[in-house]
C-alpha positions in Angstrom: -0.2 -8.9 -7.9 -1.9 -6.9 -5.2 -3.5 -10.0 -3.8 -0.4 -12.1 -3.9 1.8 -9.5 -2.1 -1.0 -8.9 0.4 -1.5 -5.2 -0.4 -5.2 -5.1 -0.1 -4.9 -3.4 3.3 -2.9 -0.6 1.7 -5.5 -0.1 -1.0 -8.2 0.1 1.6 -6.2 2.5 3.7 -5.6 4.7 0.7 -9.3 4.7 -0.3 -10.3 5.7 3.2 -7.7 8.4 3.2 -9.2 9.8 0.0 -12.7 9.7 1.4 -11.5 11.4 4.6 -9.7 14.1 2.5 -12.9 14.8 0.5 -14.9 15.0 3.7 -12.4 17.4 5.2 -12.6 19.7 2.2 -16.4 19.6 2.2 -16.4 20.4 5.9 -14.0 23.3 5.3 -16.1 24.8 2.5 -19.2 24.6 4.8 -17.2 26.1 7.7 -17.9 23.2 10.0 -15.9 22.5 13.1 -13.6 19.4 13.2 -12.3 19.6 9.6 -8.7 19.7 10.9 -9.3 16.4 12.8 -10.6 14.7 9.7 -7.7 16.1 7.7 -5.3 14.6 10.3 -7.0 11.3 10.0 -6.6 11.4 6.2 -2.9 12.2 6.6 -2.5 9.3 9.0 -4.2 6.9 6.6 -2.0 8.1 3.6 1.2 7.5 5.7 0.0 4.1 6.9 -0.9 3.0 3.3 2.6 4.1 2.1 4.3 2.1 4.8 2.1 -1.0 4.0 3.1 -0.6 0.3 6.8 -0.6 1.3 6.5 -3.8 3.5 7.0 -6.4 0.7 10.1 -4.4 -0.6 11.7 -4.2 2.8 11.2 -7.8 3.7 12.0 -9.4 0.3 14.1 -12.5 0.3 17.6 -12.4 -1.2 18.0 -14.7 -4.2 21.8 -15.2 -3.9 24.3 -15.1 -1.1 26.0 -11.9 -2.2 22.8 -9.9 -1.8 23.0 -8.5 -5.4 19.7 -10.1 -6.6 16.5 -9.7 -4.6 13.2 -11.4 -5.5 9.8 -10.5 -4.2 8.2 -13.9 -3.4 4.4 -13.8 -3.6 2.5 -15.5 -0.8 0.7 -17.9 -3.1 0.1 -21.5 -2.0 1.0 -23.0 -5.4 4.5 -22.4 -6.8 4.8 -19.6 -9.3 6.6 -20.6 -12.5 8.7 -18.0 -14.3 7.5 -17.0 -17.7 9.7 -18.0 -20.6 10.2 -16.0 -23.7 9.2 -17.8 -26.9 11.7 -17.3 -29.7 
C-alpha cells in the first residue's frame, strides 16, 4: 500500500526526522552547540512527512458525480481488482 500510494518519501522523511531528534537529544545531553538547529531540522522533517502522507487523501478521485464516495486510486500499472467476499 505504501508503494502503490507513493508514500516512500514520507517514510524516509519520518525516519530522518527520528534520527535528527535522537541526534539533537544526544547533543543536548552532552551540552554541545547546535542542538536547536538539529531539533528544528527534525521538526521540519516531521511536518514534511505529515504533509506527504496527506497528499493521496487530498488529491483522491471522486467515484461518483455527487462527491459522496471517494476512492484512493493506487498508481499501479496493472488494474487493481476489488476483492470479493466468498459466501
